[in-house]
C-alpha positions in Angstrom: 0.0 0.0 0.0 1.2 3.5 -0.9 1.2 6.7 1.0 -2.0 7.9 -0.6 -3.7 4.8 0.7 -2.5 5.1 4.2 -3.5 8.7 4.2 -7.0 7.7 3.2 -7.2 5.1 6.0 -6.0 7.7 8.5 -8.8 10.1 7.5 -11.6 7.5 7.5 -14.3 8.2 10.1 -14.6 5.9 13.1 -11.2 4.2 12.4 -8.9 4.8 15.2 -5.4 3.5 15.6 -6.4 0.4 17.8 -9.1 -0.6 15.3 -6.9 0.0 12.3 -4.2 -2.3 13.9 -6.9 -5.0 14.3 -7.8 -4.6 10.6 -4.0 -4.7 9.7 -3.6 -8.0 11.3 -6.3 -9.6 9.1 -4.0 -9.0 6.2 -6.9 -8.2 3.9 -6.4 -7.4 0.3 -6.7 -3.8 -0.8 -9.3 -2.4 -1.5 -12.0 -5.1 -1.5 -10.8 -7.1 1.5 -10.8 -3.9 3.5 -14.2 -2.9 2.3 -15.6 -6.2 3.7 -14.1 -5.5 7.2 -14.6 -1.8 7.8 -17.3 -0.4 9.9 -20.2 1.1 8.0 -19.3 4.8 8.1 -15.7 4.1 7.1 -16.7 1.7 4.4 -19.1 4.1 2.9 -16.4 6.9 2.9 -13.9 4.4 1.2 -16.3 3.3 -1.4 -17.3 6.9 -2.3 -13.6 7.8 -2.7 -12.9 4.7 -4.7 -15.7 5.3 -7.2 -15.9 9.1 -7.2 -12.8 10.6 -5.7 -13.6 14.1 -6.9 -16.8 14.0 -4.8 -15.1 12.7 -1.7 -14.3 15.3 1.0 -11.2 13.2 1.7 -9.6 13.9 -1.6 -8.5 17.4 -0.8 -7.0 16.4 2.4 -5.0 13.7 0.6 -3.8 16.0 -2.1 -2.7 18.7 0.5 -0.7 16.0 2.3 1.1 14.8 -0.9 1.8 18.4 -1.8 3.4 19.1 1.6 5.6 16.0 1.2 6.7 17.1 -2.4 7.5 20.6 -1.2 10.8 19.7 0.4 13.2 16.7 0.4 13.2 17.0 4.2 9.4 16.2 4.3 8.3 12.6 4.5 5.2 10.7 5.1 5.9 7.5 6.8 3.5 4.4 7.0 3.8 0.8 7.5 5.8 -0.7 4.8 7.9 2.4 4.2 11.6 1.8 4.2 12.1 4.0 7.2 9.1 2.9 9.3 10.3 1.7 12.6 9.3 -2.0 13.2 9.1 -1.2 16.9 5.9 0.8 16.3 4.2 -2.3 15.0 4.6 -3.9 18.4 2.1 -1.3 19.7 -1.6 -2.2 20.0 -2.5 1.3 18.5 0.5 2.4 16.3 -0.2 5.6 14.2 -1.6 4.9 10.7 0.8 7.6 9.4 3.5 9.9 10.6 4.4 13.2 9.3 8.3 13.6 9.4 10.6 16.7 8.9 14.3 16.1 8.9 16.9 13.2 8.7 15.2 9.9 8.4 18.6 8.1 9.3 17.7 8.9 12.9 15.2 6.2 12.9 17.7 3.6 11.9 19.7 4.2 15.2 18.7 2.4 18.3 17.0 4.9 20.5 16.3 5.5 24.1 13.5 7.9 25.3 14.2 10.6 27.9 11.4 12.2 29.7 10.8 14.2 32.8 9.4 17.3 34.5 8.7 20.5 32.6 9.8 22.3 35.8 13.0 20.4 36.8 15.5 21.3 39.3 19.0 22.5 38.2 20.2 19.1 39.2 17.7 17.4 37.0 18.7 19.6 34.0 22.3 18.7 34.6 21.5 15.1 34.8 19.4 15.2 31.6 22.3 16.9 29.8 24.8 14.4 31.0 22.8 11.3 30.2 21.7 12.5 26.8 25.3 13.5 25.8 26.5 10.0 27.1 23.8 8.2 25.1 24.7 10.1 22.0 28.3 9.4 22.5 27.5 5.6 22.7 25.8 5.7 19.4 22.3 5.9 20.6 19.5 8.2 19.5 17.8 10.4 22.0 14.0 10.5 21.6 11.9 12.9 23.7 8.8 15.2 23.2 10.2 18.8 22.6 8.5 19.9 25.8 10.0 22.4 28.3 12.3 21.3 31.0 13.9 17.8 30.7 12.8 17.2 27.1 14.4 20.3 25.7 17.6 19.8 27.6 17.9 16.2 26.5 17.5 17.3 22.8 20.0 20.1 23.2 22.6 17.9 24.8 22.3 15.1 22.3 22.7 17.6 19.4 25.7 19.3 21.2 27.3 15.9 21.3 26.7 15.5 17.5 24.3 12.6 18.1 20.9 12.1 16.6 17.7 13.0 18.2 14.0 12.5 17.4 11.3 14.8 18.7 7.8 13.6 18.7 5.3 16.5 18.6 1.8 16.8 20.2 0.8 19.3 17.4 1.2 19.7 13.6 4.7 18.9 12.2 5.1 22.7 11.3 3.8 24.1 14.6 6.4 25.1 17.2 5.1 24.4 20.6 6.1 25.7 23.1 7.0 28.9 21.0 10.1 29.4 23.1 11.5 26.3 21.5 11.8 28.0 18.2 15.7 27.7 18.3 15.5 24.1 19.3 13.1 23.4 16.5 15.5 24.8 14.0 18.6 23.2 15.4 16.9 19.7 15.2 16.4 20.3 11.5 19.8 21.8 10.9 21.9 19.3 12.8 20.6 15.9 11.6 17.5 15.5 13.9 14.1 14.4 13.0 10.7 15.8 14.0 7.6 13.4 13.9 3.9 13.9 14.4 0.7 12.1 13.7 -1.1 15.4 13.2 -1.4 17.2 9.9 0.4 20.4 9.4 -1.3 23.5 11.1 -2.9 21.4 13.8 -2.5 23.3 17.2 -1.3 21.7 20.3 -4.1 20.2 22.4 -3.8 18.7 26.0 -5.5 15.6 24.7 -2.8 15.0 22.1 0.1 14.6 24.6 -0.8 11.3 26.2 -1.2 9.9 22.7 2.1 11.4 21.6 3.8 9.6 24.5 3.0 6.1 23.2 5.0 7.0 20.1 8.0 8.5 22.2 8.2 5.1 24.1 7.3 2.9 21.2 10.2 4.1 19.0 12.6 3.5 21.9 14.3 0.3 23.4 13.9 1.9 26.9 12.8 5.1 28.6 14.8 7.1 31.2 12.7 9.2 33.6 15.1 11.9 34.8 12.7 13.9 37.2 8.9 13.5 37.7 6.5 14.6 40.3 3.9 12.2 41.8 1.2 13.3 39.3 3.3 13.6 36.1 2.9 13.1 32.4 6.3 11.3 32.6 4.7 8.6 34.7 2.2 8.0 31.9 5.2 7.5 29.6 6.7 5.0 32.1 3.4 3.1 32.3 3.1 3.0 28.6 6.8 1.8 28.2 6.0 -1.1 30.8 2.9 -2.2 28.7 5.1 -2.0 25.6 7.7 -4.3 27.3 10.3 -1.6 27.2 12.9 -1.1 29.7 12.1 1.6 32.3 15.0 3.5 34.0 15.0 6.2 36.5 17.4 8.3 38.6 17.4 8.3 42.3 16.5 11.5 44.1 16.0 13.1 47.5 12.9 12.2 49.5 12.7 16.0 50.1 12.5 16.9 46.4 9.0 17.0 45.0 10.3 16.5 41.5 11.8 13.1 42.6 8.7 11.5 44.2 7.5 10.1 40.9 10.9 8.5 40.2 10.8 7.0 43.7 7.4 5.6 43.0 8.7 4.1 39.8 11.5 2.3 41.7 9.0 0.8 44.0 7.2 -0.6 41.0 10.3 -2.2 39.6 12.0 0.4 37.4 15.7 0.0 37.1 17.8 2.5 39.1 20.6 4.1 37.1 23.4 6.4 37.9 25.5 6.2 34.7 25.2 5.1 31.1 26.8 1.8 31.8 23.9 0.8 34.2 21.5 1.4 31.2 23.6 -0.5 28.6 23.8 -3.5 30.9 20.2 -3.8 31.1 19.6 -3.2 27.4 22.2 -6.0 26.4 19.4 -8.5 25.9 18.3 -6.3 22.9 21.5 -7.6 21.0 22.7 -4.0 20.7 26.4 -4.8 20.4 26.4 -4.9 16.6 24.5 -1.8 16.4 26.2 0.4 18.9 29.9 1.2 18.8 31.0 2.6 22.0 33.2 5.6 21.5 35.3 7.6 24.0 33.0 10.4 25.1 35.1 13.5 24.7 34.3 16.7 26.4 33.5 19.3 23.7 35.7 22.2 23.5 34.5 25.3 25.3 33.1 27.9 22.9 35.0 31.0 22.5 32.8 33.4 24.4 33.6 36.7 26.4 30.8 36.0 28.9 31.9 32.4 29.6 35.4 33.6 30.1 34.1 35.8 32.9 32.6 32.9 34.8 34.1 30.8 37.4 32.9 28.6 40.1 32.2 31.7 42.2 28.8 33.3 41.4 29.1 36.6 39.3 26.1 38.9 39.4 24.5 39.7 36.1 25.1 43.5 36.4 28.8 42.9 36.9 28.9 40.6 33.9 27.2 43.4 31.8 29.8 45.9 33.0 32.8 43.6 32.4 31.8 42.5 29.0 30.5 45.8 27.7 27.4 44.1 26.3 23.9 45.2 26.7 21.4 43.6 29.1 19.4 41.8 26.6 22.4 40.3 24.9 24.0 39.1 28.1 20.8 37.5 29.3 20.1 35.8 26.0 23.7 34.6 25.7 23.8 33.3 29.4 20.5 31.4 28.8 22.0 29.7 25.6 25.2 28.8 27.5 22.9 27.3 30.2 21.0 25.1 27.8 24.3 23.9 26.3 25.4 23.0 29.8 28.4 25.5 30.1 26.8 27.9 32.7 24.3 27.8 35.5 22.4 30.3 37.6 23.3 30.1 41.3 22.5 32.2 44.4 24.4 35.4 43.9 24.8 35.2 40.1 26.1 33.0 37.2 28.8 30.2 37.6 30.7 28.2 35.0 29.6 24.6 34.8 32.3 21.8 35.1 32.4 19.7 31.9 
């Protein structure tokens, strides 16, 4: 079946991912075998499209989708049977019928680990996310996450900084930047060999109902999921539950009992998640996936510090922002923006009394 036919199936009324997977397993011939199995509304819509495509309201949607794919060599429509389709998705009870993809498809060929966590992490959590993402990338693994604020964004940034592949799964249309503050991250993903995926057509706005559905794709693409920080009632715990149901490995970092953002992780440990403190802990558990031929461990070198006048002014002693502005001769807006960029890349951090240089 082609992209056109999978687009059609994805648009048929009353045919959700779970029912569609049930029909796929019947291995019916196209289109007559499908017509015999589809529920009434979907069957009637398919028959109309087959016999009178110009009269079908689905035809315009299909043509728009194909036009989007043709508009750029970086635009792809992925479906079961496509050369880049991940076989891991077919292990789900409700895989997407079709994925919109923007970026480098080779990212899907690399064994992946999902990283999820709080949108309001502690500084320690952000540091742990950056360290594990960089180590995973250095070990030849793809970092998969949801492009959200907090742990997700830090994981993507660190993987790209380490020159590794990263996949971002969106809870909105493939062309919608959400949250809007991730405009630079969205661009970096596309410029540095990353891949963006969505099961929603271009222009679809973010909706809270989409994010739990998105999570099944994040974990479904991965061999395991690492929960960095999570509160007791957290979307990250939904991802962990989905990963367990999908027979994926679930890893989590230990945290203080006094840290509200660690309580979800502590709960996962009680439920049987694997406690990890370093990359080797994860690779030991993933060994049964026969990763050895696919992953070549490389020495993880600390990237060279960027040539930056602000970074040169920082040390392990906090330096106030107003002093940095005075010493650097740069304006407030420039200094604030550059310090945030250095923080995202793991070179600087905000501390009581000012900014400090992060050890790498």
